[in-house]
C-alpha positions as CSV (number, residue, x, y, z in Angstrom):
1,M,122.5,118.8,99.9
2,A,122.6,120.4,96.4
3,M,120.8,123.7,95.4
4,V,118.9,124.4,92.3
5,N,118.6,128.0,91.0
6,A,115.9,129.0,88.0
7,R,115.1,131.9,86.5
8,I,111.1,132.3,86.1
9,D,108.2,134.6,85.3
10,D,107.0,136.3,88.6
11,D,103.6,136.3,87.7
12,L,103.8,132.2,87.0
13,K,105.8,131.4,89.9
14,A,102.7,133.0,92.1
15,R,100.4,131.4,90.3
16,V,102.0,127.5,90.7
17,D,103.5,128.7,94.3
18,A,99.5,128.9,95.4
19,V,98.5,125.5,93.8
20,L,101.3,123.9,95.5
21,Q,100.1,125.5,98.9
22,R,96.4,124.2,98.2
23,R,97.8,120.8,97.5
24,N,100.0,121.2,100.6
25,I,103.4,120.4,98.4
26,T,106.7,122.2,98.9
27,V,108.5,123.3,96.1
28,T,111.6,121.6,97.1
29,Q,109.5,118.1,97.2
30,N,108.1,119.1,93.8
31,M,111.5,119.9,92.1
32,T,112.7,116.4,93.6
33,D,109.9,114.6,92.4
34,L,110.9,116.0,89.1
35,Y,114.0,115.1,89.3
36,R,113.4,111.6,90.5
37,Y,111.1,110.8,87.6
38,I,113.8,111.9,84.9
39,D,116.2,109.7,87.1
40,Q,114.2,106.9,86.9
41,H,113.0,107.4,83.4
42,E,116.0,109.0,81.8
43,Q,113.5,111.5,80.5
44,S,111.9,114.3,81.1
45,P,107.5,114.0,81.9
46,F,107.3,116.8,79.6
47,L,108.7,115.6,76.3
48,P,107.1,112.4,75.5
49,A,109.8,109.3,74.4
50,P,109.8,108.2,70.3
51,R,106.5,106.3,69.7
52,P,107.8,102.8,68.3
53,H,106.5,101.7,65.1
54,T,106.5,97.7,65.2
55,A,105.1,95.2,67.5
56,G,108.0,94.4,68.7
57,E,109.4,97.5,69.9
58,V,106.2,98.0,71.5
59,V,106.3,95.2,73.5
60,A,109.7,96.3,74.8
61,K,108.2,99.6,75.9
62,C,105.2,97.5,77.6
63,C,107.7,95.4,79.6
64,S,109.6,98.6,80.2
65,D,106.1,100.0,81.7
66,L,106.2,96.8,83.7
67,M,109.1,97.0,85.1
68,N,108.8,100.8,86.1
69,I,105.6,99.9,87.7
70,R,106.7,96.8,89.8
71,D,109.9,99.3,90.8
72,A,107.3,101.8,92.1
73,L,105.3,99.1,94.0
74,L,108.8,98.0,95.2
75,L,109.2,101.4,96.3
76,I,106.0,101.9,98.1
77,R,106.5,98.7,99.8
78,G,109.8,99.6,101.3
79,H,108.7,102.8,102.4
80,T,105.4,100.7,104.1
81,E,107.8,99.0,106.0
82,R,109.8,101.8,107.5
83,Q,106.9,103.4,108.0
84,A,107.2,106.5,105.7
85,G,105.3,109.9,105.8
86,W,101.7,110.5,103.4
87,G,104.1,112.5,101.1
88,E,106.8,110.3,100.1
89,M,104.1,107.4,99.9
90,A,101.9,109.5,97.5
91,S,104.9,110.9,95.6
92,L,105.5,106.7,94.8
93,Y,101.8,106.0,94.1
94,Q,101.5,109.1,92.0
95,L,104.9,107.2,90.0
96,F,102.9,103.8,90.0
97,T,100.2,105.8,88.4
98,R,102.1,107.2,85.5
99,S,103.9,104.0,84.6
100,R,100.3,102.3,84.3
101,L,99.4,105.1,81.9
102,A,102.3,104.7,79.6
103,L,101.6,100.9,79.8
104,A,98.1,101.2,78.9
105,D,98.9,103.4,76.0
106,G,101.2,100.4,74.6
107,L,98.7,97.8,75.0
108,C,95.7,100.0,72.9
109,W,98.5,100.1,70.3
110,L,98.8,96.1,70.4
111,H,95.3,95.8,70.4
112,S,94.6,98.0,67.6
113,A,97.1,96.3,65.2
114,P,95.4,94.4,62.5
115,A,97.9,91.3,63.0
116,L,100.7,90.6,65.3
117,P,103.5,88.3,64.9
118,F,103.3,85.4,67.1
119,T,106.1,85.9,69.3
120,V,104.1,89.1,70.0
121,D,100.7,87.7,70.0
122,R,101.7,84.8,72.8
123,L,102.9,87.5,75.2
124,L,99.3,89.0,74.9
125,L,97.8,86.8,77.4
126,P,100.8,87.2,79.7
127,L,100.2,90.9,79.7
128,A,96.8,90.9,81.3
129,Q,97.9,88.5,83.6
130,A,100.1,91.1,85.2
131,Q,97.4,93.8,84.4
132,A,95.0,91.5,87.3
133,Q,98.2,91.6,89.1
134,I,99.0,95.2,89.4
135,A,95.0,96.2,89.8
136,E,95.3,93.8,93.0
137,C,97.8,96.0,94.1
138,D,96.4,98.4,93.4
139,I,92.9,97.1,95.5
140,A,95.9,96.6,98.7
141,M,96.7,100.2,98.1
142,G,92.9,101.4,98.3
143,G,93.2,103.0,95.0
144,G,95.6,105.8,96.4
145,S,93.2,106.7,98.9
146,R,95.0,108.8,102.0
147,D,94.2,106.3,104.7
148,A,94.5,103.0,102.8
149,L,97.7,103.9,101.0
150,M,99.2,104.4,104.6
151,L,99.3,100.3,105.0
152,T,98.9,98.1,107.7
153,G,98.9,94.4,108.8
154,E,96.2,92.7,106.1
155,S,96.7,95.3,103.1
156,E,100.2,95.1,103.6
157,Q,100.5,91.9,103.3
158,H,97.8,91.5,100.9
159,L,100.6,94.1,98.6
160,S,103.3,92.3,99.3
161,T,101.6,88.9,98.0
162,A,100.7,91.1,95.0
163,I,104.2,92.2,94.5
164,A,105.6,88.8,94.3
165,S,102.9,87.3,91.6
166,L,103.9,90.4,90.0
167,D,107.3,90.1,90.2
168,E,107.2,86.9,88.6
169,L,105.2,87.5,85.7
170,V,107.2,90.3,84.7
171,S,110.5,88.9,84.8
172,N,109.5,86.1,82.9
173,L,107.8,88.6,80.3
174,C,111.3,90.1,80.1
175,Q,112.7,87.1,79.5
176,K,110.7,85.7,76.7
177,A,111.0,89.3,75.3
178,G,114.6,89.4,74.8
179,L,115.4,92.2,77.4
180,L,117.4,90.4,80.1
181,R,120.4,88.9,78.2
182,R,123.3,89.3,80.2
183,Q,126.2,87.0,80.0
184,I,126.8,85.3,83.2
185,P,130.9,85.5,84.3
186,V,132.8,82.3,83.0
187,V,134.2,80.9,85.8
188,Q,134.0,77.7,88.0
189,E,130.9,77.8,90.5
190,E,131.6,76.3,93.9
191,Q,128.1,77.6,94.8
192,R,125.6,80.2,93.7
193,A,122.6,81.7,95.7
194,D,119.5,83.6,94.5
195,G,118.1,86.5,96.5
196,E,115.3,88.9,96.4
197,F,117.6,91.6,94.4
198,C,120.6,90.1,93.4
199,S,122.8,86.6,92.8
200,V,126.2,85.4,94.5
201,I,128.5,83.1,93.2
202,T,131.4,81.6,94.6
203,A,134.1,80.5,92.3
204,A,137.1,78.2,92.7
205,A,140.2,79.9,93.1
206,A,143.8,79.1,93.0
207,F,144.8,79.8,96.9
208,E,142.8,79.4,99.7
209,H,140.9,82.4,99.4
210,A,137.0,82.4,97.9
211,D,136.3,84.5,94.9
212,V,132.7,85.7,94.9
213,I,130.9,87.6,92.4
214,V,127.6,90.0,93.7
215,L,125.5,90.0,90.6
216,L,122.3,92.3,90.9
217,R,119.4,91.0,89.1
218,P,119.5,92.4,85.4
219,D,115.6,93.6,85.2
220,L,116.3,95.5,88.3
221,L,119.5,97.7,86.9
222,R,117.1,100.7,86.6
223,L,115.6,100.8,89.9
224,L,118.8,99.5,91.6
225,T,121.7,101.6,89.8
226,P,120.9,104.7,90.9
227,R,121.1,104.4,94.4
228,L,124.6,102.4,94.5
229,K,126.4,105.1,92.8
230,E,128.3,105.5,95.8
231,A,130.1,102.2,97.5
232,I,128.3,100.2,99.9
233,P,129.5,98.3,102.7
234,C,131.3,95.2,101.6
235,P,129.9,92.2,103.9
236,Q,131.7,91.0,107.2
237,L,132.3,87.6,107.6
238,A,132.9,85.6,110.6
239,G,136.0,83.9,109.7
240,W,137.0,86.1,106.9
241,G,138.5,88.9,105.7
242,P,137.7,90.9,102.5
243,G,140.8,91.8,100.1
244,V,141.6,93.9,97.4
245,D,140.8,92.7,94.0
246,I,143.7,94.7,91.8
247,N,143.2,92.6,88.8
248,S,139.5,92.6,87.9
249,G,138.9,96.1,86.6
250,Y,136.1,96.5,88.2
251,N,137.1,99.0,90.9
252,T,135.5,97.3,93.4
253,F,137.2,98.6,96.3
254,I,138.8,101.5,98.0
255,S,141.6,102.2,99.5
256,A,141.9,103.9,102.9
257,P,144.2,103.3,106.3
258,A,143.9,99.7,107.5
259,D,143.0,101.0,111.5
260,S,140.8,103.4,110.0
261,A,137.6,101.4,108.9
262,P,135.3,104.1,107.8
263,R,132.0,103.8,108.2
264,N,130.5,105.4,105.1
265,A,131.0,106.3,101.4
266,T,131.7,109.8,101.7
267,S,134.4,109.3,104.8
268,A,135.8,106.4,102.5
269,F,136.7,108.8,99.3
270,A,138.0,111.2,101.9
271,R,140.6,108.9,103.6
272,A,141.6,107.2,100.5
273,A,144.0,109.7,99.6
274,S,145.9,109.7,102.8
275,G,147.7,106.5,101.1
276,G,148.6,103.8,103.9
277,A,147.9,100.0,104.0
278,M,144.8,99.1,101.8
279,G,142.1,98.8,103.6
280,I,138.3,97.6,102.4
281,C,135.6,100.4,102.9
282,G,132.7,99.3,100.3
283,L,131.8,97.9,96.8
284,L,131.4,100.0,94.0
285,F,128.7,98.3,91.1
286,I,130.2,97.8,87.8
287,Q,126.8,97.2,85.2
288,G,125.1,95.5,88.0
289,E,128.0,93.3,88.8
290,T,131.0,93.7,92.1
291,R,133.6,91.0,93.2
292,I,134.9,90.4,96.5
293,H,138.4,88.2,97.7
294,Y,137.6,86.9,101.2
295,W,140.7,85.3,102.6
296,P,140.0,82.8,105.8
297,Q,141.0,84.2,109.1
298,K,143.0,81.7,111.6
299,E,142.0,83.6,114.8
300,A,138.7,83.8,114.2
301,G,136.1,82.5,117.1
302,T,133.5,79.6,116.6
303,D,130.8,81.1,114.7
304,V,132.7,80.9,111.7
305,V,130.9,80.9,108.0
306,T,132.0,78.1,106.3
307,R,132.9,78.4,102.9
308,D,129.9,76.2,101.3
309,R,127.4,78.4,102.9
310,L,129.6,81.8,101.8
311,A,127.1,82.4,98.5
312,E,123.9,82.1,101.0
313,V,125.0,84.1,103.8
314,V,126.9,87.1,101.5
315,C,123.0,86.8,99.5
316,E,121.2,87.4,102.7
317,K,123.4,90.4,103.9
318,M,123.7,91.6,100.1
319,D,119.8,91.7,100.0
320,S,119.0,93.1,103.6
321,L,121.5,96.1,103.0
322,I,119.5,97.2,99.7
323,R,116.4,96.2,101.0
324,K,117.4,99.2,103.4
325,I,119.1,101.5,100.4
326,L,115.5,101.2,98.8
327,Q,113.4,101.9,102.2
328,G,115.6,105.0,102.4
329,A,116.6,104.1,105.3
330,V,120.4,103.9,105.0
331,T,121.7,107.6,105.5
332,E,125.3,106.1,107.3
333,K,126.0,103.3,104.8
334,G,127.4,101.2,107.5
335,E,125.7,98.0,108.7
């Protein structure tokens, strides 16, 4: 764990420490929340971003705020699934509330404008529908009350349903606003599978191996990328062995002794300099994309993943792993 040292006025520190103590919040937790906010928003909460000046810029900011709201809700749901404590849930709810306030600021600008371009005006109804779903999510969380925020049973299902509807609305809004322009790799697709957090494409290859491309959802990049800064495990498939892609330019694989098979990113990097044969330790995402070569293994058993199911199975495994990372449930990044 990293240490943060700062010089601060003694009287100011004493007053703030007293406030935090009354609220049952530690200095470490408060600093962690600050760093998470800056990581999420790429700005300090004390230095407001420059206000946009055109309707198109305001809509883009509203869509960005909606993604922040949706991302906070996804984290809340994930932490609920692993039964996180009150402190973590309260911190995420605060992030949710701050993002709602930012959205309200942009909507006030739009509603006070004397006239709006047609391309912006047509987005007001979807924006209103998104607000309705956000309100549903807040109701499921009991408005942030201590007891209701620890979701169980019916309220957890209510939240999941509302998040799913909001997620679809946000994705469609961002598409219409032109925020999600990603160039899909130019490959001859064999299969494609779309999951909750990623899409997986299997591409036709010149040899017997299969080329697999994993793409994070572009509207989730801000949420996922900071949590995927280190290598994550390469999905292991029955009947297939992952191979090194040395020509893609993605730095997808980490070299390590083939007989060591390290189970987490720290071990992988530590062993990488030791030389020896190339072994697969983990995947690195570059701008939301990573690539894997899978080679068929002739000595495989009976439960072999067939080639026509590669995309589907890799997508399921990647979605499961990313969900655990968002829950904060993955410490040793092994499957």
